[in-house]
C-alpha positions as CSV (number, residue, x, y, z in Angstrom):
1,X,77.0,-40.8,84.7
2,X,80.7,-41.7,85.0
3,X,81.9,-45.2,84.4
4,X,83.5,-46.5,87.6
5,X,86.5,-48.9,87.7
6,X,87.5,-50.6,91.0
7,X,91.1,-51.8,91.6
8,X,90.9,-55.3,93.1
9,X,91.6,-56.6,95.7
10,X,90.2,-53.9,97.9
11,X,89.6,-53.6,101.6
12,X,91.9,-54.9,104.3
13,X,95.0,-57.0,103.6
14,X,95.4,-60.4,105.2
15,X,97.5,-59.1,108.0
16,X,95.0,-56.5,109.1
17,X,92.1,-59.0,108.9
18,X,94.1,-61.2,111.3
19,X,94.9,-58.2,113.6
20,X,91.3,-57.1,113.8
21,X,90.2,-60.7,114.7
22,X,92.7,-60.7,117.5
23,X,91.3,-57.3,118.8
24,X,87.8,-58.8,118.7
25,X,88.9,-61.7,120.7
26,X,90.5,-59.4,123.3
27,X,87.2,-57.6,123.7
28,X,85.7,-60.8,125.0
29,X,88.5,-61.7,127.3
30,X,89.8,-58.4,128.9
31,X,88.2,-55.5,130.6
32,X,91.1,-53.1,129.9
33,X,92.5,-53.0,126.4
34,X,95.4,-50.8,125.3
35,X,96.9,-50.4,121.8
36,X,100.6,-49.5,121.7
37,X,100.4,-47.0,118.8
38,X,97.7,-47.0,116.2
39,X,96.9,-50.5,115.1
40,X,96.7,-49.3,111.5
41,X,96.8,-46.0,109.7
42,X,93.1,-45.4,109.1
43,X,91.0,-42.7,110.9
44,X,87.7,-44.5,110.4
45,X,88.9,-47.7,112.1
46,X,90.8,-45.9,114.8
47,X,87.7,-43.9,115.7
48,X,85.7,-47.2,115.9
49,X,88.3,-48.7,118.2
50,X,88.3,-45.7,120.5
51,X,84.5,-45.7,120.6
52,X,84.7,-49.3,122.0
53,X,86.8,-48.0,124.9
54,X,90.1,-49.2,123.6
55,X,92.9,-46.8,124.7
56,X,95.8,-45.9,122.4
57,X,99.1,-45.1,124.1
58,X,102.6,-44.2,123.1
59,X,105.8,-46.1,123.8
60,X,106.9,-43.4,126.3
61,X,103.7,-44.1,128.4
62,X,104.1,-47.8,129.1
63,X,105.8,-47.6,132.5
64,X,102.5,-47.5,134.4
65,X,101.9,-51.2,133.5
66,X,104.6,-52.3,136.0
67,X,102.6,-50.8,138.9
68,X,99.5,-52.9,138.2
69,X,98.6,-55.5,140.8
70,X,98.2,-59.1,139.9
71,X,94.4,-58.8,139.5
72,X,94.7,-55.8,137.2
73,X,97.4,-57.5,135.1
74,X,95.0,-60.5,134.5
75,X,92.3,-58.1,133.3
76,X,94.6,-56.0,131.1
77,X,96.0,-56.6,127.7
78,X,98.3,-54.5,125.5
79,X,98.1,-55.0,121.7
80,X,101.2,-54.4,119.6
81,X,100.4,-52.6,116.4
82,X,100.7,-54.2,113.0
83,X,103.8,-52.2,112.2
84,X,105.6,-53.7,115.1
85,X,107.5,-52.0,117.9
86,X,111.3,-51.8,118.6
87,X,112.5,-55.0,120.2
88,X,113.7,-53.2,123.4
89,X,110.2,-51.9,124.0
90,X,108.7,-55.4,123.5
91,X,111.2,-56.8,126.0
92,X,110.3,-54.2,128.5
93,X,106.6,-55.1,128.2
94,X,107.4,-58.8,128.7
95,X,109.3,-57.9,131.9
96,X,106.2,-56.2,133.2
97,X,104.4,-59.6,133.2
98,X,101.2,-58.3,131.5
99,X,99.2,-59.9,128.7
100,X,100.6,-59.1,125.2
101,X,98.9,-59.7,121.9
102,X,101.3,-59.1,119.1
103,X,99.6,-58.2,115.8
104,X,102.8,-57.4,113.9
105,X,102.4,-58.2,110.2
106,X,104.0,-61.5,109.3
107,X,106.0,-59.9,106.5
108,X,107.5,-57.5,108.9
109,X,108.3,-60.3,111.4
110,X,110.1,-62.1,108.6
111,X,112.2,-59.0,107.8
112,X,113.2,-58.7,111.5
113,X,114.4,-62.3,111.4
114,X,116.4,-61.7,108.2
115,X,118.0,-58.6,109.8
116,X,118.9,-60.3,113.0
117,X,120.6,-63.2,111.1
118,X,122.5,-60.7,108.9
119,X,123.8,-58.9,112.0
120,X,125.0,-62.2,113.5
121,X,126.8,-63.0,110.3
122,X,128.7,-59.7,110.4
123,X,126.8,-57.7,107.8
124,X,125.8,-54.1,107.9
125,X,122.1,-53.7,107.1
126,X,120.7,-51.0,104.8
127,X,117.0,-50.4,105.2
128,X,115.3,-48.7,102.2
129,X,112.4,-46.8,103.7
130,X,111.1,-43.8,105.6
131,X,113.1,-43.5,108.8
132,X,110.1,-41.9,110.7
133,X,107.8,-44.8,109.9
134,X,107.1,-47.2,112.8
135,X,107.7,-50.2,110.6
136,X,111.2,-49.0,109.7
137,X,111.9,-48.2,113.4
138,X,110.9,-51.7,114.3
139,X,113.2,-53.3,111.6
140,X,116.1,-51.0,112.6
141,X,115.9,-52.1,116.2
142,X,116.8,-55.6,115.2
143,X,119.9,-54.4,113.3
144,X,120.9,-52.4,116.4
145,X,124.2,-50.6,115.8
146,X,124.6,-52.3,112.4
147,X,121.5,-50.7,110.8
148,X,121.5,-47.8,108.3
149,X,118.6,-46.1,106.6
150,X,119.2,-45.8,102.9
151,X,120.0,-42.3,101.5
152,X,121.9,-41.2,98.4
153,X,124.9,-40.0,100.3
154,X,125.5,-43.0,102.5
155,X,129.1,-43.1,103.6
156,X,130.4,-46.7,103.3
157,X,133.9,-47.9,104.0
158,X,135.4,-50.1,101.4
159,X,135.0,-53.9,101.5
160,X,132.0,-53.9,103.7
161,X,129.5,-56.8,103.7
162,X,126.1,-55.3,103.3
163,X,122.6,-56.8,103.4
164,X,119.6,-54.9,102.0
165,X,115.9,-55.0,103.1
166,X,113.1,-52.5,102.5
167,X,110.0,-51.2,104.1
168,X,107.1,-53.5,102.9
169,X,105.0,-50.6,101.5
170,X,107.6,-49.0,99.2
171,X,106.7,-48.7,95.5
172,X,108.8,-50.8,93.1
173,X,110.3,-47.8,91.2
174,X,111.7,-46.2,94.4
175,X,113.0,-49.6,95.5
176,X,114.7,-50.4,92.2
177,X,116.3,-46.9,92.0
178,X,117.8,-47.3,95.5
179,X,119.1,-50.8,94.6
180,X,120.7,-49.6,91.4
181,X,122.5,-46.9,93.3
182,X,123.8,-49.4,95.9
183,X,125.0,-51.9,93.3
184,X,126.7,-49.4,91.0
185,X,128.1,-46.6,93.2
186,X,129.6,-48.4,96.2
187,X,132.7,-50.6,96.4
188,X,131.3,-53.3,98.6
189,X,132.9,-56.6,99.4
190,X,129.5,-58.4,99.3
191,X,125.9,-57.2,98.8
192,X,123.0,-59.4,99.7
193,X,119.6,-58.2,98.6
194,X,116.3,-59.4,100.1
195,X,113.1,-58.5,98.3
196,X,110.9,-57.6,101.3
197,X,108.2,-55.7,99.5
198,X,104.7,-56.8,100.5
199,X,103.1,-58.8,97.6
200,X,99.6,-57.7,98.5
201,X,100.7,-54.0,98.3
202,X,102.6,-54.6,95.1
203,X,99.5,-56.2,93.4
204,X,97.5,-53.0,94.1
205,X,100.4,-50.8,92.9
206,X,100.6,-52.7,89.6
207,X,96.8,-52.6,89.1
208,X,96.6,-48.8,89.7
209,X,99.5,-48.2,87.3
210,X,97.5,-49.9,84.5
211,X,94.2,-48.3,85.4
212,X,95.6,-44.8,85.7
213,X,96.3,-44.8,82.0
214,X,92.6,-45.4,81.2
215,X,90.7,-43.1,83.6
216,X,90.2,-39.4,83.9
217,X,90.3,-39.4,87.7
218,X,91.6,-41.8,90.4
219,X,89.9,-41.7,93.7
220,X,92.3,-42.8,96.5
221,X,90.6,-44.3,99.5
222,X,92.5,-44.5,102.8
223,X,94.2,-42.8,105.7
224,X,96.4,-39.8,104.8
225,X,99.0,-41.2,107.2
226,X,99.0,-44.6,105.5
227,X,102.3,-45.2,103.7
228,X,100.9,-47.7,101.2
229,X,97.9,-45.4,100.4
230,X,100.3,-42.5,99.8
231,X,102.3,-44.8,97.3
232,X,99.1,-45.4,95.3
233,X,98.5,-41.7,94.9
234,X,102.1,-41.1,93.8
235,X,101.9,-43.9,91.2
236,X,98.6,-42.5,89.8
237,X,100.1,-39.0,89.5
238,X,103.3,-40.4,88.0
239,X,101.1,-41.8,85.2
240,X,99.6,-38.4,84.6
241,X,96.2,-39.1,86.2
242,X,94.3,-36.6,88.3
243,X,93.6,-37.8,91.9
244,X,91.1,-37.2,94.6
245,X,91.8,-38.5,98.1
246,X,89.1,-39.5,100.6
247,X,89.8,-40.7,104.1
248,X,86.7,-39.8,106.3
249,X,82.9,-40.0,106.1
250,X,82.8,-36.2,106.2
251,X,84.5,-36.1,102.8
252,X,81.9,-38.3,101.1
253,X,79.6,-35.4,100.0
254,X,82.4,-34.2,97.7
255,X,82.2,-37.4,95.7
256,X,78.7,-36.7,94.3
257,X,80.0,-33.8,92.3
258,X,82.8,-35.8,90.7
259,X,80.7,-38.3,88.7
260,X,79.3,-35.3,86.8
261,X,82.7,-33.8,86.0
262,X,84.5,-37.0,84.9
263,X,83.6,-39.7,82.4
264,X,85.9,-42.5,83.7
265,X,86.7,-42.8,87.4
266,X,89.0,-45.3,89.0
267,X,88.9,-46.3,92.7
268,X,91.8,-47.8,94.6
269,X,92.1,-48.4,98.4
270,X,95.0,-48.8,100.7
271,X,95.4,-52.1,102.6
272,X,94.2,-50.5,105.9
273,X,90.9,-49.3,104.4
274,X,87.7,-51.3,105.3
275,X,85.8,-52.8,102.4
276,X,82.6,-51.3,103.7
277,X,84.1,-47.8,103.4
278,X,85.1,-48.4,99.8
279,X,81.6,-49.7,99.0
280,X,80.2,-46.5,100.4
281,X,82.5,-44.4,98.2
282,X,81.2,-46.3,95.1
283,X,77.6,-45.8,96.3
284,X,78.1,-42.0,96.7
285,X,79.7,-41.7,93.2
286,X,76.8,-43.6,91.6
287,X,74.2,-41.5,93.5
288,X,75.9,-38.3,92.3
289,X,75.7,-39.5,88.7
290,X,72.0,-40.2,88.9
291,X,71.1,-36.7,90.0
């Protein structure tokens, strides 16, 4: 039977625990519950929310809220996802006069405040992150026309004042590489750097980096569309460790074969993965080793 090592902490981060508590509270208070975008990037949790009758809509679909009558508005709530939404969309929702529960992660809210202040002080803002990720879109909306997504061939004018923030779920290596490039290769008048990496995410990244050197296989647990879970897989591979990614109950059966093939197996979960799902992964690995 394989020896199993679990990266701790595991399960939800503090921001997602708070968000799910707010959703539970909404279930008691409102008859119609809408999520603006996926609350988190995990198929197991999203399926559970849908099964409860919670509807997930996209930003382009929100205009129907303005046509609700007063009674319908009182019975309806829209929940803003943990990654946040662009500020113009939030303003639009507020103008509709409906109930809004904002579950945006506290770390992301803090970045938005930093960005807004930098813009007021005349800085351009460089955001290190994935331009397609909803978190980055949220942050960029607060920079408005002064926001730039980092890329190697950024075209800066001389003597610019630049402030730098990052997507919370980046890995430290990617972040440091981008910073080094900005510091050494651009003739900027002023460069202000804000470390906006999530400490809860970084803790798991550092732990997997250490564990990946000691195990034969790293089981990655979390949604395949989860940025922080993807980073964990990348770090394990960078350390030369073989990986196996599991995101759904259907994939559990494959785990039972792994404990016979490998002597040392590490397990790490993304911050949007339920603790109960990780426990089930461990159980299946152990059962496979006992057969």
